[in-house]
One Martini backbone bead per residue (centre of mass of N, CA, C, O) as a GRO file, in nm:
protein
  234
    1MET     BB    1  -1.313  -1.494   1.773
    2ALA     BB    2  -1.198  -1.234   1.627
    3LEU     BB    3  -0.895  -1.111   1.530
    4LEU     BB    4  -1.062  -0.848   1.456
    5PRO     BB    5  -1.278  -0.570   1.531
    6PHE     BB    6  -1.296  -0.439   1.203
    7ILE     BB    7  -1.296  -0.743   1.082
    8SER     BB    8  -1.346  -1.018   0.930
    9ASP     BB    9  -1.206  -1.318   0.879
   10GLU     BB   10  -1.300  -1.356   0.590
   11ASP     BB   11  -1.181  -1.086   0.480
   12LEU     BB   12  -0.892  -1.125   0.575
   13TYR     BB   13  -0.833  -1.389   0.419
   14ARG     BB   14  -0.905  -1.289   0.139
   15ALA     BB   15  -0.695  -1.060   0.118
   16THR     BB   16  -0.444  -1.240   0.172
   17ARG     BB   17  -0.479  -1.439  -0.062
   18THR     BB   18  -0.462  -1.228  -0.285
   19LEU     BB   19  -0.174  -1.143  -0.217
   20VAL     BB   20  -0.034  -1.417  -0.247
   21ASP     BB   21  -0.120  -1.470  -0.540
   22ALA     BB   22   0.021  -1.217  -0.658
   23THR     BB   23   0.306  -1.306  -0.585
   24PHE     BB   24   0.314  -1.568  -0.753
   25ALA     BB   25   0.247  -1.432  -1.023
   26ALA     BB   26   0.499  -1.252  -1.033
   27GLU     BB   27   0.707  -1.479  -1.022
   28LYS     BB   28   0.614  -1.622  -1.281
   29LYS     BB   29   0.652  -1.386  -1.480
   30VAL     BB   30   0.955  -1.339  -1.432
   31ALA     BB   31   1.052  -1.628  -1.498
   32ALA     BB   32   0.948  -1.620  -1.798
   33ASN     BB   33   1.028  -1.279  -1.824
   34PRO     BB   34   1.284  -1.064  -1.726
   35TYR     BB   35   1.270  -0.883  -2.021
   36ARG     BB   36   1.013  -0.711  -2.040
   37ASN     BB   37   1.200  -0.507  -1.921
   38VAL     BB   38   1.453  -0.318  -1.974
   39ILE     BB   39   1.787  -0.373  -1.908
   40ASP     BB   40   2.054  -0.221  -1.775
   41PRO     BB   41   2.375  -0.297  -1.872
   42PHE     BB   42   2.544  -0.097  -1.703
   43SER     BB   43   2.427  -0.161  -1.430
   44ALA     BB   44   2.498  -0.458  -1.430
   45LEU     BB   45   2.805  -0.433  -1.456
   46VAL     BB   46   2.869  -0.243  -1.215
   47ASP     BB   47   2.718  -0.400  -0.987
   48ALA     BB   48   2.869  -0.668  -1.016
   49ALA     BB   49   3.149  -0.552  -0.960
   50ARG     BB   50   3.090  -0.426  -0.680
   51GLN     BB   51   2.998  -0.726  -0.561
   52HIS     BB   52   3.156  -0.967  -0.681
   53ILE     BB   53   2.970  -1.082  -0.921
   54ASP     BB   54   2.796  -1.251  -1.134
   55ILE     BB   55   2.544  -1.235  -1.369
   56GLU     BB   56   2.369  -1.456  -1.249
   57ALA     BB   57   2.344  -1.333  -0.966
   58TRP     BB   58   2.232  -1.061  -1.060
   59MET     BB   59   1.971  -1.173  -1.193
   60GLU     BB   60   1.846  -1.270  -0.929
   61GLN     BB   61   1.822  -0.987  -0.811
   62GLU     BB   62   1.644  -0.871  -1.040
   63LYS     BB   63   1.406  -1.057  -0.997
   64SER     BB   64   1.348  -0.970  -0.706
   65ARG     BB   65   1.293  -0.675  -0.776
   66GLN     BB   66   1.050  -0.722  -0.965
   67ILE     BB   67   0.875  -0.866  -0.757
   68GLN     BB   68   0.870  -0.637  -0.545
   69LYS     BB   69   0.728  -0.429  -0.721
   70ALA     BB   70   0.467  -0.593  -0.762
   71PHE     BB   71   0.411  -0.635  -0.457
   72SER     BB   72   0.358  -0.339  -0.385
   73ASN     BB   73   0.094  -0.317  -0.545
   74ALA     BB   74  -0.052  -0.548  -0.391
   75LEU     BB   75  -0.049  -0.404  -0.114
   76GLY     BB   76  -0.241  -0.179  -0.191
   77ASP     BB   77  -0.479  -0.371  -0.244
   78PHE     BB   78  -0.493  -0.492   0.038
   79HIS     BB   79  -0.568  -0.228   0.188
   80GLN     BB   80  -0.823  -0.179   0.029
   81ASP     BB   81  -0.967  -0.439   0.119
   82ILE     BB   82  -0.964  -0.386   0.422
   83LEU     BB   83  -1.099  -0.106   0.428
   84GLY     BB   84  -1.355  -0.192   0.248
   85ALA     BB   85  -1.450  -0.408   0.495
   86MET     BB   86  -1.534  -0.204   0.674
   87PRO     BB   87  -1.752  -0.049   0.848
   88GLY     BB   88  -1.898   0.180   0.608
   89TRP     BB   89  -1.734   0.061   0.372
   90GLU     BB   90  -1.622   0.094   0.022
   91ASN     BB   91  -1.521  -0.092  -0.250
   92ALA     BB   92  -1.435   0.028  -0.579
   93GLY     BB   93  -1.202  -0.111  -0.691
   94ARG     BB   94  -1.033  -0.141  -0.980
   95GLY     BB   95  -0.951   0.153  -1.166
   96GLY     BB   96  -1.057   0.388  -1.031
   97SER     BB   97  -1.097   0.721  -0.890
   98TYR     BB   98  -1.115   0.538  -0.635
   99ASP     BB   99  -1.114   0.307  -0.353
  100VAL     BB  100  -1.269   0.441  -0.102
  101LYS     BB  101  -1.587   0.462   0.097
  102ASN     BB  102  -1.781   0.695   0.318
  103GLU     BB  103  -2.094   0.807   0.361
  104GLU     BB  104  -2.108   0.911   0.653
  105LEU     BB  105  -1.825   1.073   0.636
  106GLN     BB  106  -1.774   1.183   0.345
  107VAL     BB  107  -1.545   0.978   0.217
  108ILE     BB  108  -1.247   0.953   0.023
  109ALA     BB  109  -0.990   0.719  -0.120
  110GLU     BB  110  -0.652   0.680  -0.190
  111VAL     BB  111  -0.443   0.385  -0.206
  112LYS     BB  112  -0.105   0.358  -0.091
  113ASN     BB  113   0.170   0.190   0.013
  114LYS     BB  114   0.364   0.439  -0.063
  115HIS     BB  115   0.498   0.758  -0.078
  116ASN     BB  116   0.666   0.662  -0.368
  117THR     BB  117   0.469   0.538  -0.590
  118MET     BB  118   0.442   0.808  -0.739
  119ASN     BB  119   0.441   1.010  -0.993
  120ALA     BB  120   0.364   1.312  -1.114
  121ARG     BB  121   0.138   1.223  -1.308
  122SER     BB  122  -0.025   1.036  -1.113
  123ALA     BB  123  -0.076   1.254  -0.898
  124ILE     BB  124  -0.247   1.436  -1.075
  125SER     BB  125  -0.465   1.227  -1.136
  126VAL     BB  126  -0.559   1.184  -0.847
  127TYR     BB  127  -0.641   1.472  -0.786
  128ASP     BB  128  -0.851   1.507  -1.015
  129ASN     BB  129  -1.039   1.280  -0.921
  130LEU     BB  130  -1.101   1.392  -0.640
  131GLN     BB  131  -1.207   1.669  -0.729
  132LYS     BB  132  -1.454   1.576  -0.890
  133HIS     BB  133  -1.609   1.460  -0.643
  134LEU     BB  134  -1.621   1.726  -0.478
  135ASP     BB  135  -1.745   1.920  -0.728
  136TYR     BB  136  -1.986   1.767  -0.758
  137SER     BB  137  -2.304   1.875  -0.715
  138GLU     BB  138  -2.418   1.570  -0.602
  139SER     BB  139  -2.212   1.539  -0.395
  140ARG     BB  140  -2.128   1.400  -0.054
  141VAL     BB  141  -1.841   1.477  -0.062
  142LYS     BB  142  -1.598   1.640   0.172
  143LYS     BB  143  -1.343   1.432   0.160
  144ALA     BB  144  -0.999   1.373   0.048
  145TYR     BB  145  -0.768   1.097   0.026
  146LEU     BB  146  -0.421   1.019   0.065
  147ALA     BB  147  -0.308   0.696   0.145
  148GLU     BB  148   0.006   0.637   0.308
  149ILE     BB  149   0.098   0.366   0.456
  150VAL     BB  150   0.405   0.425   0.402
  151PRO     BB  151   0.603   0.644   0.531
  152LYS     BB  152   0.879   0.841   0.530
  153LYS     BB  153   0.804   0.900   0.833
  154PRO     BB  154   0.749   0.841   1.188
  155LYS     BB  155   0.483   1.050   1.128
  156PRO     BB  156   0.206   1.199   1.170
  157TYR     BB  157  -0.024   1.310   0.901
  158GLU     BB  158  -0.195   1.616   0.758
  159LEU     BB  159  -0.179   1.718   0.422
  160PRO     BB  160  -0.162   1.880   0.152
  161PHE     BB  161  -0.259   1.779  -0.181
  162ALA     BB  162  -0.017   1.934  -0.421
  163PRO     BB  163   0.073   1.861  -0.706
  164SER     BB  164   0.343   1.857  -0.957
  165GLU     BB  165   0.414   1.949  -1.317
  166ARG     BB  166   0.616   2.137  -1.484
  167GLY     BB  167   0.518   2.392  -1.287
  168THR     BB  168   0.239   2.257  -1.229
  169LYS     BB  169   0.007   2.338  -0.970
  170ARG     BB  170  -0.202   2.233  -0.749
  171PRO     BB  171  -0.428   2.331  -0.537
  172ALA     BB  172  -0.462   2.391  -0.215
  173ARG     BB  173  -0.675   2.186   0.001
  174PRO     BB  174  -0.860   2.095   0.285
  175ASP     BB  175  -1.016   1.844   0.109
  176ILE     BB  176  -0.709   1.763   0.007
  177VAL     BB  177  -0.529   1.491   0.143
  178LYS     BB  178  -0.253   1.358   0.322
  179THR     BB  179  -0.175   1.036   0.479
  180ASP     BB  180  -0.107   0.805   0.697
  181GLY     BB  181  -0.177   0.480   0.771
  182LYS     BB  182  -0.235   0.494   1.075
  183SER     BB  183  -0.439   0.730   1.058
  184PHE     BB  184  -0.639   0.600   0.855
  185TYR     BB  185  -0.709   0.349   1.016
  186ALA     BB  186  -0.826   0.509   1.252
  187LEU     BB  187  -1.051   0.646   1.092
  188ALA     BB  188  -1.188   0.386   0.969
  189SER     BB  189  -1.218   0.221   1.268
  190GLY     BB  190  -1.167   0.382   1.557
  191ASP     BB  191  -0.865   0.264   1.588
  192PRO     BB  192  -0.543   0.361   1.678
  193ASP     BB  193  -0.434   0.030   1.648
  194ALA     BB  194  -0.511  -0.110   1.374
  195LEU     BB  195  -0.245  -0.158   1.219
  196ARG     BB  196  -0.104  -0.330   1.434
  197LYS     BB  197  -0.320  -0.549   1.455
  198LEU     BB  198  -0.286  -0.643   1.169
  199TYR     BB  199   0.016  -0.717   1.185
  200ASP     BB  200  -0.023  -0.922   1.430
  201ALA     BB  201  -0.228  -1.116   1.261
  202LEU     BB  202  -0.071  -1.220   1.005
  203PRO     BB  203   0.091  -1.470   1.093
  204GLU     BB  204  -0.157  -1.654   1.125
  205VAL     BB  205  -0.269  -1.624   0.840
  206LEU     BB  206  -0.013  -1.701   0.680
  207GLY     BB  207   0.037  -1.972   0.816
  208GLU     BB  208  -0.222  -2.105   0.704
  209ILE     BB  209  -0.194  -2.048   0.399
  210LEU     BB  210   0.133  -2.145   0.383
  211ARG     BB  211   0.222  -2.352   0.597
  212VAL     BB  212   0.351  -2.193   0.845
  213PRO     BB  213   0.492  -2.104   1.130
  214ALA     BB  214   0.383  -1.843   1.308
  215PRO     BB  215   0.618  -1.798   1.517
  216GLY     BB  216   0.835  -1.750   1.291
  217LEU     BB  217   0.699  -1.463   1.213
  218SER     BB  218   0.683  -1.330   1.532
  219ALA     BB  219   0.934  -1.381   1.726
  220SER     BB  220   1.093  -1.173   1.602
  221PRO     BB  221   1.198  -0.848   1.685
  222VAL     BB  222   1.227  -0.731   1.395
  223PHE     BB  223   0.930  -0.698   1.322
  224LYS     BB  224   0.870  -0.485   1.538
  225GLU     BB  225   1.090  -0.284   1.454
  226LEU     BB  226   0.983  -0.221   1.172
  227PHE     BB  227   0.722  -0.092   1.265
  228ASP     BB  228   0.841   0.124   1.456
  229ARG     BB  229   1.014   0.267   1.233
  230ALA     BB  230   0.750   0.351   1.062
  231TYR     BB  231   0.540   0.464   1.324
  232VAL     BB  232   0.736   0.520   1.570
  233ILE     BB  233   0.828   0.763   1.785
  234LYS     BB  234   1.163   0.817   1.940
   0.00000   0.00000   0.00000
């Protein structure tokens, strides 16, 4: 029996292995050159003093921060891979003008791991790319989504996606919207609990891939609390 009703075990394990590999690659890159991006020396000095730690300890924190930033991008790719492997959905690959598409629903989507992943310029670029597909005369796409997997607040939403930059705002349209990850997973799979089911299945998958005890990843109530704080309204 498959771990999840909306994706094969093969696709689930493939997407998770890709995510794990990306994490190790990010760790290796940071270890080789943590100064790839200029580190603010003033921030380092003040933050180390505030925490009463030496610069060596602070640098370890900085390396972890850099790895986490790269990891966040990899998580966006992970969700793209999962969504694109669901029945009826197509994964458009990396670097395209959108991430996933469903011909039957006439929907395309850009998938981002968190609500604050994009700056103003990249948000404008995403909007323009989605708009082009909607307005192309031969396109069968009727609606475009920005799927923000981790929302700012634990509340489902579907709102106009109308970013602005330097006073220039793109027009709000009912066919270009942003939505939270739980809602988009429900749309993509037809299962209102799809995102939680994916979260609950990951300990077993990660446990096998990384050879760590799955119960150790899922037994703590903190893991459930983290999910509930992100998606369940209390």
